[in-house]
RODO-2510 file (C-alpha; in nm, 4 decimals, decimal comma):
residues 102
     n   res          X          Y          Z
     1     m     5,1369    -1,7259     1,8720
     2     i     5,0605    -1,9456     1,5896
     3     g     4,7970    -1,6778     1,4425
     4     a     5,0716    -1,4050     1,4556
     5     a     5,3198    -1,6270     1,2800
     6     a     5,0565    -1,7097     1,0236
     7     g     4,9780    -1,3395     0,9826
     8     i     5,3647    -1,2683     0,9294
     9     e     5,3871    -1,5381     0,6732
    10     a     5,1015    -1,3986     0,4764
    11     c     5,2284    -1,0548     0,5012
    12     e     5,5735    -1,1835     0,3706
    13     a     5,3721    -1,3892     0,0834
    14     d     5,2199    -1,0465    -0,0016
    15     m     5,5421    -0,8710    -0,0204
    16     e     5,6948    -1,1249    -0,2442
    17     r     5,3843    -1,1184    -0,4820
    18     n     5,4170    -0,7405    -0,4937
    19     a     5,7914    -0,7480    -0,5694
    20     e     5,7212    -1,0312    -0,8416
    21     t     5,4261    -0,8118    -0,9979
    22     e     5,6927    -0,4978    -1,0192
    23     r     5,9403    -0,7091    -1,1811
    24     l     5,6876    -0,8523    -1,4460
    25     w     5,5925    -0,4785    -1,4991
    26     s     5,9334    -0,3495    -1,5486
    27     t     6,0300    -0,6297    -1,7708
    28     l     5,7058    -0,6684    -1,9921
    29     h     5,5197    -0,3225    -1,9554
    30     d     5,6413    -0,1991    -2,2944
    31     a     5,5969    -0,5198    -2,5078
    32     l     5,2551    -0,5663    -2,3531
    33     l     5,1263    -0,2072    -2,4051
    34     a     5,2373    -0,2508    -2,7796
    35     y     5,0655    -0,5927    -2,8179
    36     i     4,7528    -0,4502    -2,6540
    37     r     4,7744    -0,1296    -2,8621
    38     r     4,7680    -0,3054    -3,1854
    39     r     4,4409    -0,4807    -3,0891
    40     v     4,2340    -0,1984    -2,9465
    41     g     4,1038     0,1263    -3,0553
    42     t     4,3002     0,3974    -2,8662
    43     l     4,6114     0,4296    -2,6634
    44     d     4,3700     0,5042    -2,3504
    45     d     4,1987     0,1703    -2,3864
    46     a     4,5452    -0,0001    -2,4289
    47     e     4,6571     0,1505    -2,0940
    48     d     4,3374     0,0813    -1,9132
    49     i     4,3560    -0,2886    -2,0246
    50     l     4,7149    -0,2985    -1,9355
    51     q     4,6332    -0,1704    -1,5919
    52     d     4,3641    -0,4537    -1,5803
    53     v     4,6295    -0,7180    -1,6996
    54     f     4,8538    -0,6393    -1,4044
    55     v     4,5692    -0,6311    -1,1454
    56     r     4,4827    -0,9868    -1,2656
    57     i     4,8651    -1,0920    -1,2557
    58     h     4,8801    -0,9756    -0,9054
    59     a     4,5859    -1,1494    -0,7858
    60     n     4,6644    -1,4676    -0,9554
    61     l     5,0389    -1,4865    -0,9135
    62     g     4,9848    -1,7553    -0,6533
    63     k     4,8000    -1,9857    -0,8784
    64     l     5,0932    -1,9894    -1,1595
    65     d     5,2167    -2,3246    -1,1971
    66     i     5,5892    -2,3679    -1,1748
    67     a     5,6093    -2,5596    -1,5136
    68     q     5,4272    -2,2663    -1,6891
    69     s     5,5951    -2,0005    -1,8832
    70     v     5,5471    -1,6593    -1,6979
    71     t     5,5526    -1,4906    -2,0287
    72     a     5,2911    -1,7110    -2,2070
    73     w     5,0727    -1,6894    -1,8773
    74     v     5,0897    -1,3107    -1,8748
    75     y     5,0016    -1,2830    -2,2582
    76     r     4,7127    -1,5259    -2,2044
    77     i     4,5898    -1,2751    -1,9335
    78     a     4,6345    -1,0037    -2,1821
    79     r     4,4505    -1,1875    -2,4708
    80     n     4,1759    -1,2379    -2,2301
    81     a     4,1484    -0,8784    -2,0989
    82     i     4,1491    -0,7629    -2,4656
    83     t     3,8562    -1,0066    -2,5405
    84     d     3,6662    -0,8789    -2,2259
    85     h     3,7206    -0,5172    -2,3441
    86     h     3,5662    -0,5981    -2,7097
    87     r     3,2775    -0,7806    -2,5422
    88     k     3,1968    -0,4939    -2,3104
    89     k     3,2300    -0,2467    -2,6016
    90     a     2,9986    -0,4570    -2,8050
    91     a     2,7448    -0,4931    -2,5361
    92     d     2,7672    -0,1262    -2,4678
    93     a     2,6966    -0,0536    -2,8443
    94     r     2,3891    -0,2856    -2,8122
    95     i     2,2452    -0,0858    -2,5279
    96     v     2,2900     0,2496    -2,7001
    97     n     2,1264     0,0980    -3,0135
    98     k     1,8351    -0,0161    -2,8243
    99     m     1,7809     0,3283    -2,6637
   100     a     1,8289     0,5123    -2,9933
   101     p     1,4872     0,6317    -3,1250
   102     g     1,3943     0,4482    -3,4579
***
């Protein structure tokens, strides 16, 4: 029965993390989208990055230190996702330039 109890606890922890992610989404969605949008080229890119931010939040919510500010933590994740986006875009441009005749 210990295995079943552990499974139930894990399920409850997942449900709590889902609920917390949903609360963060409803609280921070509009402000985060605006923040990201000011830093990337298109609304589509901003929405894609925002989705990635919330996937990262959900995956790492259990690692959040109680003493940390949740808002600061979320914006740090957003900054990192924006940086990743720009790096990928630059890498893609380099690949295209290498393939171009000339």
